[in-house]
N, C-alpha and C positions, 0 to 999 in steps of 0.2 A: 434551587433545583434539587429535587428529591433524588436520592440514590435509589436506583431500582434494584430489585432482587433479580437473580438469574432467571427465576421462573417468569417474572414480569417481562424481562427482555426477550425470553424465548417466545412468549405469547405475542409480543409486539412485532417481532420480526419473523414469525413462522412462515410467512408467504414469500419472503425474500430469497433470492437464489443463493445457493451454497456450493462451494467448490472444495473438494478434498484432494490434496496432492501429497505424495510420499516422496521424501528426499532422503538421501543417505549422507550423513555427516560423520566423517571419521569411522566408517564402518557401522554406524548405528542408524537404523531407519527412524526417520522423524516424520510424523504425520501432521500436516498443516491444514487446518480447516478455515476457509475464508468465507465470511458472511458479507454479502453485498446488500447494504441497506439503502443505497442510492442517495446519500446526502450530498455528494459532491459530483460535479460535472468533470469527467475524466479529461476532456479537452482543456478545460481551465487549469487543471492540476498539471498536466504535461506542459502546457504553455508557460506557466509560472516557473516550473522546474527548468525548462530550456532557457528562459530569460535569465534566471539567476545563475545558471551554469555559465552561460556566455559572458555575463557581466563579470563573474569571478575569474574567468579565464583572461579577460581583457585587463583586469586589474592585477593579474598575477597571483591571485589568492589560491588557485588550484592549477595543477599542470594542464596544459592544453591537450585536447584529444589527439591521439596518435592515429594518423590515417596512412593506409598503405597504398 
């Protein structure tokens, strides 16, 4: 697989949606730019995350979620 230059990637993904958010971390503003290129199905990603989290909680590998 060829490593693409920044210009090539900009051209390839120019029509994809972009979201810009500003966050403050320890008093310093940070700008995060997200490029959505559509390679993954968000439903699949969330489902796998939820399954892994539940399994890890059952096995005691992470603390269980706190519910109020």
